[in-house]
DSSP file (Angstrom, degrees, kcal/mol; ACC not computed):
  #  RESIDUE AA STRUCTURE BP1 BP2  ACC     N-H-->O    O-->H-N    N-H-->O    O-->H-N    TCO  KAPPA ALPHA  PHI   PSI    X-CA   Y-CA   Z-CA
    1    1 A M     >        0   0    0      0, 0.0     4,-1.9     0, 0.0     5,-0.1   0.000 360.0 360.0 360.0 -43.3    0.0    0.0    0.0
    2    2 A I  H  >  +     0   0    0      1,-0.2     4,-2.4     2,-0.2     5,-0.2   0.862 360.0  57.4 -68.7 -35.4    2.8    2.4    0.8
    3    3 A F  H  > S+     0   0    0      2,-0.2     4,-2.1     1,-0.2    -1,-0.2   0.908 106.5  48.2 -61.2 -41.7    4.6    1.5   -2.4
    4    4 A I  H  > S+     0   0    0      2,-0.2     4,-2.5     1,-0.2     5,-0.2   0.900 109.6  53.9 -63.7 -42.0    1.6    2.5   -4.4
    5    5 A F  H  X S+     0   0    0     -4,-1.9     4,-2.1     1,-0.2    -2,-0.2   0.935 111.4  44.0 -57.8 -48.7    1.3    5.8   -2.5
    6    6 A W  H  X S+     0   0    0     -4,-2.4     4,-2.4     1,-0.2    -1,-0.2   0.861 111.7  54.1 -66.7 -35.7    5.0    6.7   -3.3
    7    7 A L  H  X S+     0   0    0     -4,-2.1     4,-2.1    -5,-0.2    -1,-0.2   0.914 111.0  45.0 -64.4 -43.5    4.6    5.6   -6.9
    8    8 A L  H  X S+     0   0    0     -4,-2.5     4,-2.3     2,-0.2    -2,-0.2   0.869 111.2  54.5 -65.6 -37.6    1.6    7.9   -7.3
    9    9 A Y  H  X S+     0   0    0     -4,-2.1     4,-2.1    -5,-0.2    -2,-0.2   0.920 110.0  45.4 -64.1 -44.8    3.4   10.7   -5.5
   10   10 A I  H  X S+     0   0    0     -4,-2.4     4,-2.3     2,-0.2    -2,-0.2   0.901 112.7  50.6 -65.5 -42.6    6.4   10.5   -7.9
   11   11 A V  H  X S+     0   0    0     -4,-2.1     4,-2.1     1,-0.2    -1,-0.2   0.893 110.0  51.5 -62.6 -38.0    4.2   10.3  -11.0
   12   12 A N  H  X S+     0   0    0     -4,-2.3     4,-2.3     2,-0.2    -2,-0.2   0.904 108.7  50.1 -65.8 -41.5    2.4   13.4   -9.7
   13   13 A I  H  X S+     0   0    0     -4,-2.1     4,-2.3     1,-0.2    -2,-0.2   0.927 111.7  48.1 -60.7 -45.8    5.6   15.3   -9.3
   14   14 A F  H  X S+     0   0    0     -4,-2.3     4,-2.4     2,-0.2    -2,-0.2   0.873 110.7  51.1 -65.3 -37.8    6.8   14.4  -12.8
   15   15 A S  H  X S+     0   0    0     -4,-2.1     4,-2.5     2,-0.2    -1,-0.2   0.896 109.9  49.3 -69.6 -38.0    3.4   15.5  -14.3
   16   16 A I  H  X S+     0   0    0     -4,-2.3     4,-2.1     2,-0.2    -2,-0.2   0.924 112.3  48.9 -63.3 -43.2    3.6   18.8  -12.5
   17   17 A F  H  X S+     0   0    0     -4,-2.3     4,-1.8     2,-0.2    -2,-0.2   0.914 112.0  48.5 -62.2 -42.9    7.1   19.4  -13.8
   18   18 A Y  H  X S+     0   0    0     -4,-2.4     4,-2.0     1,-0.2    -2,-0.2   0.917 112.0  48.4 -64.5 -43.4    6.1   18.4  -17.3
   19   19 A L  H  X S+     0   0    0     -4,-2.5     4,-2.4     1,-0.2    -1,-0.2   0.853 109.2  53.7 -68.3 -32.6    3.1   20.8  -17.2
   20   20 A S  H  X S+     0   0    0     -4,-2.1     4,-2.4     2,-0.2    -1,-0.2   0.871 108.0  50.2 -68.8 -34.7    5.2   23.6  -15.9
   21   21 A I  H  X S+     0   0    0     -4,-1.8     4,-2.4     2,-0.2    -2,-0.2   0.912 111.4  48.8 -67.5 -41.0    7.7   23.2  -18.8
   22   22 A L  H  X S+     0   0    0     -4,-2.0     4,-2.0     2,-0.2    -2,-0.2   0.921 111.9  48.6 -64.5 -42.8    4.8   23.3  -21.2
   23   23 A L  H  X S+     0   0    0     -4,-2.4     4,-2.3     2,-0.2     5,-0.2   0.927 111.5  50.0 -62.9 -45.9    3.3   26.4  -19.6
   24   24 A F  H  X S+     0   0    0     -4,-2.4     4,-2.5     1,-0.2     5,-0.4   0.918 111.5  47.7 -58.3 -45.2    6.8   28.1  -19.7
   25   25 A S  H  X S+     0   0    0     -4,-2.4     4,-1.2     1,-0.2    -1,-0.2   0.842 111.6  51.1 -67.8 -32.1    7.3   27.3  -23.3
   26   26 A Y  H  < S+     0   0    0     -4,-2.0    -1,-0.2    -5,-0.2    -2,-0.2   0.900 118.0  37.5 -68.0 -41.2    3.8   28.6  -24.2
   27   27 A L  H  < S+     0   0    0     -4,-2.3    -2,-0.2    -5,-0.2    -3,-0.2   0.826 128.5  25.4 -83.7 -31.3    4.3   31.9  -22.4
   28   28 A F  H  < S+     0   0    0     -4,-2.5     2,-0.7    -5,-0.2    -3,-0.2   0.635  97.7  81.7-115.0 -16.0    7.9   32.8  -23.1
   29   29 A I  S  < S-     0   0    0     -4,-1.2     2,-0.2    -5,-0.4    -1,-0.1  -0.834  71.0-140.5 -98.4 121.1    9.0   31.1  -26.3
   30   30 A K        -     0   0    0     -2,-0.7     2,-0.3     1,-0.1    -2,-0.1  -0.472  16.2-114.5 -81.0 149.1    8.0   33.1  -29.4
   31   31 A E        -     0   0    0     -2,-0.2     2,-0.2     1,-0.1    -1,-0.1  -0.608  32.3-112.4 -82.6 140.6    6.8   31.5  -32.5
   32   32 A K        -     0   0    0     -2,-0.3     2,-0.4     1,-0.0    -1,-0.1  -0.501  29.0-154.8 -72.6 137.8    9.0   31.9  -35.6
   33   33 A T        -     0   0    0     -2,-0.2    -1,-0.0     0, 0.0     0, 0.0  -0.932   3.2-155.2-114.1 142.2    7.5   33.9  -38.3
   34   34 A Y        -     0   0    0     -2,-0.4     2,-0.0     3,-0.0     3,-0.0  -0.913  25.9-105.8-116.7 140.5    8.5   33.5  -42.0
   35   35 A P        -     0   0    0      0, 0.0     2,-0.5     0, 0.0    -1,-0.0  -0.356  34.9-115.4 -66.2 144.0    8.2   36.2  -44.6
   36   36 A I        -     0   0    0     -2,-0.0     2,-0.4     1,-0.0     0, 0.0  -0.687  28.1-145.5 -81.1 126.6    5.4   35.7  -47.1
   37   37 A I        -     0   0    0     -2,-0.5     2,-1.1    -3,-0.0     3,-0.1  -0.775  14.3-124.8 -96.8 134.2    6.8   35.2  -50.6
   38   38 A N    >>  -     0   0    0     -2,-0.4     4,-1.4     1,-0.2     3,-0.8  -0.669  23.7-166.1 -78.3 105.1    4.9   36.6  -53.5
   39   39 A I  H 3> S+     0   0    0     -2,-1.1     4,-2.0     1,-0.2    -1,-0.2   0.820  79.7  66.0 -64.2 -31.3    4.5   33.4  -55.6
   40   40 A Q  H 34 S+     0   0    0      1,-0.2    -1,-0.2     2,-0.2    -2,-0.1   0.845 109.8  36.1 -64.0 -31.1    3.4   35.3  -58.7
   41   41 A K  H <4 S+     0   0    0     -3,-0.8    -1,-0.2     1,-0.1    -2,-0.2   0.755 124.1  37.0 -91.2 -24.7    6.8   36.9  -59.1
   42   42 A S  H  < S+     0   0    0     -4,-1.4     2,-0.5     2,-0.0    -2,-0.2   0.634  94.0  86.0-106.2 -12.7    9.1   34.2  -57.9
   43   43 A F     <  +     0   0    0     -4,-2.0     2,-0.3    -5,-0.2    -1,-0.0  -0.776  48.2 171.1 -97.9 128.3    7.7   30.9  -59.2
   44   44 A K        -     0   0    0     -2,-0.5     2,-0.5     2,-0.0    31,-0.2  -0.982  17.4-151.9-132.3 148.2    8.5   29.7  -62.8
   45   45 A L  E     -a   75   0A   0     29,-2.9    31,-3.0    -2,-0.3     2,-0.5  -0.971   2.6-155.9-123.3 132.1    7.7   26.4  -64.4
   46   46 A A  E     -a   76   0A   0     -2,-0.5     2,-0.6    29,-0.2    31,-0.2  -0.929   6.0-159.8-107.4 126.6    9.7   24.8  -67.2
   47   47 A V  E     -a   77   0A   0     29,-3.0    31,-3.1    -2,-0.5     2,-0.5  -0.932   6.5-157.3-109.2 117.4    7.9   22.4  -69.4
   48   48 A L  E     -a   78   0A   0     -2,-0.6    31,-0.2    29,-0.2    29,-0.0  -0.841   8.1-171.4 -98.4 124.2   10.3   20.0  -71.3
   49   49 A I  E     -a   79   0A   0     29,-2.9    31,-2.5    -2,-0.5     2,-0.2  -0.926  10.4-152.2-118.8 105.7    8.9   18.5  -74.5
   50   50 A P  E     -a   80   0A   0      0, 0.0     2,-0.4     0, 0.0    31,-0.2  -0.578  21.5-178.3 -77.3 141.7   11.0   15.7  -76.1
   51   51 A A  E     +a   81   0A   0     29,-2.7    31,-3.3    -2,-0.2     2,-0.4  -0.997  23.2 178.7-145.3 137.0   10.4   15.5  -79.9
   52   52 A H  S    S-     0   0    0     -2,-0.4    31,-0.1    29,-0.2    29,-0.1  -0.895  84.1 -27.7-137.0 107.6   11.6   13.3  -82.7
   53   53 A N  S    S+     0   0    0     -2,-0.4     3,-0.3     1,-0.1    -1,-0.0   0.952  83.6 151.8  50.0  58.9   10.2   14.2  -86.1
   54   54 A E    >>  +     0   0    0      1,-0.2     4,-2.2     2,-0.1     3,-0.9  -0.201  13.2 135.1-109.3  38.7    7.0   15.5  -84.6
   55   55 A E  T 34 S+     0   0    0      1,-0.3     4,-0.4     2,-0.2    -1,-0.2   0.833  71.0  51.9 -60.2 -34.6    6.2   18.0  -87.4
   56   56 A L  T 34 S+     0   0    0     -3,-0.3    -1,-0.3     1,-0.2     4,-0.2   0.758 122.7  24.8 -74.2 -24.9    2.5   17.0  -87.5
   57   57 A Y  T <> S+     0   0    0     -3,-0.9     4,-2.3     2,-0.1    -2,-0.2   0.547  94.9  86.6-120.6  -9.8    1.8   17.4  -83.8
   58   58 A I  H  X S+     0   0    0     -4,-2.2     4,-2.4     1,-0.2     5,-0.2   0.873  92.2  48.2 -68.9 -36.3    4.2   19.9  -82.2
   59   59 A E  H  > S+     0   0    0     -4,-0.4     4,-2.7     2,-0.2     5,-0.2   0.946 113.5  47.5 -65.1 -47.6    2.2   23.1  -83.1
   60   60 A R  H  > S+     0   0    0      1,-0.2     4,-2.0     2,-0.2    -2,-0.2   0.891 112.7  49.9 -61.3 -40.2   -1.0   21.6  -81.7
   61   61 A C  H  X S+     0   0    0     -4,-2.3     4,-2.3     2,-0.2    -1,-0.2   0.935 113.2  44.8 -65.1 -47.4    0.8   20.4  -78.5
   62   62 A L  H  X S+     0   0    0     -4,-2.4     4,-2.3     1,-0.2    -2,-0.2   0.890 113.2  49.8 -67.4 -39.4    2.4   23.8  -77.8
   63   63 A N  H  X S+     0   0    0     -4,-2.7     4,-2.1    -5,-0.2    -1,-0.2   0.888 111.6  49.7 -65.2 -37.6   -0.7   25.7  -78.5
   64   64 A S  H  X S+     0   0    0     -4,-2.0     4,-2.0    -5,-0.2    -2,-0.2   0.900 111.7  47.5 -66.5 -42.5   -2.7   23.4  -76.2
   65   65 A L  H  X S+     0   0    0     -4,-2.3     4,-1.7     2,-0.2    -2,-0.2   0.875 110.3  53.0 -66.7 -36.5   -0.1   23.8  -73.4
   66   66 A E  H  X S+     0   0    0     -4,-2.3     4,-1.2     1,-0.2     6,-0.3   0.908 111.3  45.8 -67.9 -40.6   -0.1   27.6  -73.8
   67   67 A R  H  < S+     0   0    0     -4,-2.1    -1,-0.2     1,-0.2    -2,-0.2   0.873 113.1  50.4 -65.9 -37.1   -3.9   27.7  -73.5
   68   68 A A  H  < S+     0   0    0     -4,-2.0    -2,-0.2     1,-0.2    -1,-0.2   0.792 104.6  57.2 -74.0 -27.4   -3.9   25.4  -70.5
   69   69 A S  H  < S-     0   0    0     -4,-1.7    -1,-0.2    -5,-0.1    -2,-0.2   0.913  70.3-179.7 -74.6 -40.2   -1.2   27.4  -68.6
   70   70 A K     <  +     0   0    0     -4,-1.2    -1,-0.1     1,-0.1    -3,-0.1   0.648  54.5  97.8  53.9  18.2   -3.1   30.7  -68.6
   71   71 A S    >   -     0   0    0      1,-0.2     3,-0.9    -5,-0.2     2,-0.6   0.409  67.4-156.2-119.1   2.2   -0.2   32.3  -66.7
   72   72 A G  G >  S+     0   0    0     -6,-0.3     3,-0.9     1,-0.3    -1,-0.2  -0.445  76.3  16.8  70.3-111.1    1.7   34.0  -69.4
   73   73 A N  G 3  S+     0   0    0     -2,-0.6    -1,-0.3     1,-0.2     3,-0.0   0.400 109.5  77.5 -84.5   3.7    5.3   34.6  -68.5
   74   74 A L  G <  S+     0   0    0     -3,-0.9   -29,-2.9   -30,-0.1     2,-0.5   0.646  88.9  62.9 -86.9 -13.2    5.4   32.1  -65.5
   75   75 A V  E <   -a   45   0A   0     -3,-0.9     2,-0.4   -31,-0.2   -29,-0.2  -0.947  64.4-168.2-118.0 131.4    5.6   29.1  -67.8
   76   76 A K  E     -a   46   0A   0    -31,-3.0   -29,-3.0    -2,-0.5     2,-0.5  -0.966  10.0-149.8-118.2 130.0    8.6   28.5  -70.2
   77   77 A F  E     -a   47   0A   0     -2,-0.4    21,-2.7    19,-0.2     2,-0.4  -0.865  11.1-172.7-106.0 132.5    8.4   25.8  -72.9
   78   78 A Y  E     -ab  48  98A   0    -31,-3.1   -29,-2.9    -2,-0.5     2,-0.5  -0.990   7.8-159.7-123.1 129.2   11.4   23.9  -74.1
   79   79 A V  E     -ab  49  99A   0     19,-2.6    21,-3.1    -2,-0.4     2,-0.9  -0.944   6.2-155.6-107.6 123.0   11.4   21.5  -77.0
   80   80 A I  E     -ab  50 100A   0    -31,-2.5   -29,-2.7    -2,-0.5     2,-0.9  -0.861  10.4-155.7 -99.7 104.3   14.3   19.0  -77.2
   81   81 A A  E     -ab  51 101A   0     19,-2.4    21,-3.3    -2,-0.9     2,-1.0  -0.715   5.7-158.1 -85.4 108.5   14.6   18.1  -80.8
   82   82 A D  E     - b   0 102A   0    -31,-3.3    21,-0.2    -2,-0.9    19,-0.1  -0.747  66.9 -41.3 -95.1  95.6   16.2   14.7  -80.9
   83   83 A N  S    S-     0   0    0     19,-3.5    -1,-0.2    -2,-1.0     2,-0.2   0.885  83.0-174.7  53.0  45.1   17.9   14.1  -84.3
   84   84 A C        -     0   0    0     18,-0.3    -1,-0.2    -3,-0.2    -3,-0.0  -0.495  22.6-178.0 -73.6 137.1   14.9   15.6  -86.2
   85   85 A T        +     0   0    0     -2,-0.2    -1,-0.1     3,-0.0     2,-0.1   0.375  64.8  62.1-112.0   0.2   15.0   15.4  -89.9
   86   86 A D  S    S-     0   0    0      0, 0.0     3,-0.4     0, 0.0   -33,-0.1  -0.177 106.5 -75.0-110.2-155.1   11.8   17.3  -90.5
   87   87 A N  S  > S+     0   0    0      1,-0.2     4,-2.0     2,-0.1     5,-0.2   0.055  86.6 116.9 -95.3  23.9   10.5   20.8  -89.8
   88   88 A T  H  > S+     0   0    0      1,-0.2     4,-2.3     2,-0.2    -1,-0.2   0.905  73.6  50.6 -61.0 -44.8    9.9   20.3  -86.0
   89   89 A T  H  > S+     0   0    0     -3,-0.4     4,-2.1     1,-0.2    -1,-0.2   0.897 111.3  47.4 -65.7 -40.7   12.5   22.8  -84.8
   90   90 A D  H  > S+     0   0    0      2,-0.2     4,-1.8     1,-0.2    -1,-0.2   0.907 113.3  47.9 -66.0 -43.4   11.1   25.6  -87.0
   91   91 A L  H  X S+     0   0    0     -4,-2.0     4,-1.3     2,-0.2    -2,-0.2   0.902 112.0  50.0 -65.4 -40.1    7.5   25.0  -86.1
   92   92 A A  H  <>S+     0   0    0     -4,-2.3     5,-2.0     1,-0.2     4,-0.3   0.902 111.9  46.5 -65.4 -42.1    8.4   24.9  -82.3
   93   93 A S  H ><5S+     0   0    0     -4,-2.1     3,-0.8     1,-0.2    -1,-0.2   0.818 108.1  57.3 -71.1 -29.2   10.4   28.1  -82.4
   94   94 A K  H 3<5S+     0   0    0     -4,-1.8    -1,-0.2     1,-0.2    -2,-0.2   0.812 103.7  54.4 -66.6 -29.8    7.5   29.7  -84.4
   95   95 A C  T 3<5S-     0   0    0     -4,-1.3    -1,-0.2    -3,-0.2    -2,-0.2   0.529 125.5-102.5 -81.3  -7.1    5.2   28.8  -81.5
   96   96 A G  T < 5S+     0   0    0     -3,-0.8   -19,-0.2     1,-0.3     2,-0.2   0.503  76.5 134.0 101.0   4.7    7.4   30.6  -79.0
   97   97 A A      < -     0   0    0     -5,-2.0     2,-0.5   -21,-0.1    -1,-0.3  -0.562  60.2-115.6 -84.1 151.7    9.2   27.6  -77.4
   98   98 A D  E     -b   78   0A   0    -21,-2.7   -19,-2.6    -2,-0.2     2,-0.5  -0.761  33.5-145.7 -82.1 131.0   12.9   27.5  -76.9
   99   99 A V  E     -b   79   0A   0     -2,-0.5     2,-0.6   -21,-0.2   -19,-0.2  -0.869  14.2-167.2-109.1 129.0   14.3   24.7  -79.0
  100  100 A I  E     -b   80   0A   0    -21,-3.1   -19,-2.4    -2,-0.5     2,-0.5  -0.965  17.3-151.7-111.5 116.3   17.3   22.6  -77.9
  101  101 A V  E     -b   81   0A   0     -2,-0.6     2,-0.6   -21,-0.2   -19,-0.2  -0.776  11.0-168.1 -97.7 130.1   18.6   20.6  -80.9
  102  102 A R  E     +b   82   0A   0    -21,-3.3   -19,-3.5    -2,-0.5     2,-0.5  -0.966  12.1 170.0-113.8 115.2   20.4   17.3  -80.4
  103  103 A S        +     0   0    0     -2,-0.6     2,-0.7   -21,-0.2     5,-0.1  -0.811   4.4 165.7-128.1  91.2   22.1   16.1  -83.5
  104  104 A D        -     0   0    0     -2,-0.5    -2,-0.0     3,-0.2   -22,-0.0  -0.916  15.8-173.4-108.2 112.4   24.2   13.1  -82.7
  105  105 A T  S    S+     0   0    0     -2,-0.7     3,-0.3     1,-0.1    -1,-0.1   0.738  84.2  48.2 -77.2 -23.1   25.4   11.2  -85.8
  106  106 A I  S    S+     0   0    0      1,-0.3     2,-0.9     2,-0.1     3,-0.2   0.946 116.9  37.4 -83.3 -51.4   27.0    8.4  -83.8
  107  107 A K        +     0   0    0      1,-0.2    -1,-0.3     6,-0.0    -3,-0.2  -0.781  63.6 166.8-102.1  90.5   24.2    7.6  -81.4
  108  108 A K  S    S+     0   0    0     -2,-0.9     2,-0.4    -3,-0.3    -1,-0.2   0.853  70.7  48.9 -71.3 -34.7   21.0    8.0  -83.3
  109  109 A V  S >  S-     0   0    0     -3,-0.2     3,-1.4     1,-0.1    -1,-0.1  -0.896  81.3-138.3-106.9 135.8   18.9    6.3  -80.7
  110  110 A R  T 3  S+     0   0    0     -2,-0.4    -1,-0.1     1,-0.3    -2,-0.0   0.759 101.4  51.1 -67.9 -24.5   19.4    7.4  -77.1
  111  111 A D  T 3  S+     0   0    0      2,-0.0    -1,-0.3    -3,-0.0     2,-0.2   0.411  84.3 113.7 -91.6   1.7   19.3    3.9  -75.6
  112  112 A M    <         0   0    0     -3,-1.4    -5,-0.0     1,-0.1     0, 0.0  -0.543 360.0 360.0 -78.1 136.4   21.9    2.6  -78.0
  113  113 A L              0   0    0     -2,-0.2    -1,-0.1    -6,-0.0    -6,-0.0   0.441 360.0 360.0 -90.6 360.0   25.3    1.6  -76.4
């Protein structure tokens, strides 16, 4: 019986100590504040479009993506022309995308060893 009394007494002391630490931290420790960032000015999205002889579909793809973005200058489109032999690069640049041309005569296919 005395053992249970002392056990409850010790548990009570620890709980009072724990609650006092919580109260102290609530009253005296200030919460960190972070500056609000204007997302409209700082956020940009780059859309990478791989293309290999996509002359028939590249204009439609870029126009569709441009309409879907609705954000104007926050989205930048890049077309990676992979060994194109047709008019894909000209059509993509005409639509306003930045074109990165890859013309590798040794490795025609990217998975080739």
